C-alpha positions, -999 to 999 in steps of 0.1 A, spaced: -25 -110 -217 -12 -86 -192 -15 -92 -155 -37 -67 -136 -28 -47 -105 -48 -23 -83 -28 3 -63 -47 24 -38 -35 59 -31 -15 56 -63 -9 92 -74 20 103 -51 49 91 -30 53 54 -26 21 45 -44 32 64 -75 66 47 -75 50 13 -72 27 21 -102 57 32 -123 75 0 -115 45 -22 -123 42 -4 -157 78 -13 -164 69 -50 -158 40 -48 -182 10 -49 -159 -23 -33 -166 -28 -8 -138 -58 3 -119 -50 35 -100 -72 45 -71 -72 83 -66 -89 112 -48 -75 140 -71 -83 136 -108 -56 160 -120 -29 139 -103 -45 107 -117 -44 121 -153 -7 130 -149 1 96 -136 -18 79 -164 3 98 -190 35 88 -172 25 52 -171 17 51 -208 50 68 -216 68 40 -198 48 13 -216 23 20 -244 11 -16 -243 -6 -15 -209 -40 -4 -200 -46 22 -172 -79 22 -153 -86 53 -132 -108 46 -102 -120 74 -79 -129 65 -44 -123 68 -7 -113 34 5 -125 41 40 -160 40 27 -175 5 20 -196 18 -9 -166 34 -26 -146 2 -23 -175 -19 -36 -178 4 -66 -140 2 -73 -140 -35 -74 -172 -37 -94 -156 -16 -121 -125 -39 -121 -147 -70 -124 -167 -54 -153 -136 -42 -171 -112 -71 -165 -131 -98 -147 -100 -106 -126 -73 -90 -104 -39 -105 -100 -23 -81 -75 -37 -57 -49 -13 -31 -34 -29 -15 -3 -9 17 -2 -34 45 6 -28 60 41 -30 91 62 -12 105 92 -26 128 119 1 129 146 -3 142 181 3 133 217 -25 111 231 -38 139 255 -41 163 225 -54 138 199 -90 142 190 -114 113 186 -119 124 150 -82 123 142 -79 88 158 -109 75 139 -99 90 106 -65 73 106 -80 40 117 -107 42 90 -83 48 61 -52 28 72 -70 -2 87 -106 -4 78 -100 6 42 -73 -21 39 -98 -46 53 -125 -36 27 -99 -39 -2 -87 -73 11 -123 -85 13 -133 -75 -22 -99 -85 -38 -101 -120 -21 -134 -126 -38 -120 -119 -72 -88 -138 -66 -105 -169 -52 -124 -172 -85 -91 -175 -105 -72 -194 -77 -44 -169 -79 -35 -136 -63 -9 -114 -45 -21 -91 -18 6 -66 -6 -1 -40 21 21 -11 30 25 -10 68 52 8 88 80 1 112 60 20 138 34 -8 136 61 -29 151 80 -5 174 54 21 182 62 58 182 54 88 204 28 111 189 16 84 166 -7 62 187 -34 62 159 -9 56 130 10 29 149 -22 11 159 -35 11 123 -2 -2 109 1 -29 135 -35 -39 126 -24 -42 89 3 -66 99 -21 -87 120 -46 -88 91 -19 -98 67 -9 -128 88 -45 -139 94 -56 -136 58 -25 -155 46 -37 -185 67 -72 -182 53 -65 -182 16 -30 -197 11 -44 -230 -2 -60 -211 -31 -25 -199 -44 -30 -164 -30 -1 -149 -10 -6 -121 15 24 -100 27 31 -66 42 60 -42 37 70 -20 66 90 10 55 111 30 79 120 66 71 113 70 34 118 103 16 82 110 5 53 135 9 45 120 43 80 126 58 83 161 44 60 174 71 83 161 99 105 186 119 141 188 106 155 183 141 135 151 144 147 138 110 183 146 119 180 126 151 164 97 134 192 97 107 217 91 135 199 60 145 199 44 110 229 21 105 229 27 67 231 65 75 205 75 49 167 76 45 151 51 22 137 60 -13 103 52 -27 121 29 -51 133 7 -23 97 0 -14 84 -3 -50 111 -28 -58 100 -50 -30 63 -47 -40 71 -59 -75 92 -87 -62 64 -99 -39 40 -99 -69 64 -120 -89 68 -158 -92 102 -154 -74 82 -148 -43 56 -175 -48 65 -193 -15 65 -162 7 33 -154 25 21 -141 59 53 -120 62 60 -85 73 91 -73 55 108 -44 72 127 -20 49 143 5 73 181 6 67 186 -13 100 167 11 122 148 -15 143 
């Protein structure tokens, strides 16, 4: 029987690459989405990679408790288990603190931090029943270093790291590992909106002299889900080309 993975925000960027990698490994994949057209396209791509897997499409806004509850209820009804959760969904609303609105601060915290908490909570309940699980959350290097104009994003990602370390201590005895991945500058939809001058300056600071790829992050996610990583928990793994 195939192992089961849920990936939030799975239809583009890092989330999509993670989904494609898990398909290659033979996982049944639940993709959380907000755009049905993108979800349908991804479903076809996943089945083209591996026709022997099942794809479960789950609409929902993870920042809403009711949506998360529904997502995990559907997983329980369909599969009655979940082996891997990848908390990937995230948003950015950058601005200097004096210009940042309360709404933009709260929106980023709600999706990037509160939504991850909801998913951790519901996934833990499923995983405890089977005494096995892998929870992997996508954080960011700015959650470690901070970054001007990203006080909301940095706070949310730092919170993800703290939740990861705390939850790992709570449920490790049940054979459930909890880890975070903190990407640096990765070529994806989220970095396309950055100013070219800013990206040029950052490139000069990266010892490997290149931005990362979504595959760099996806490879680590698959590794952390595997038996090869069974003794790794409570860690924040930075993938940034040496930036920090």
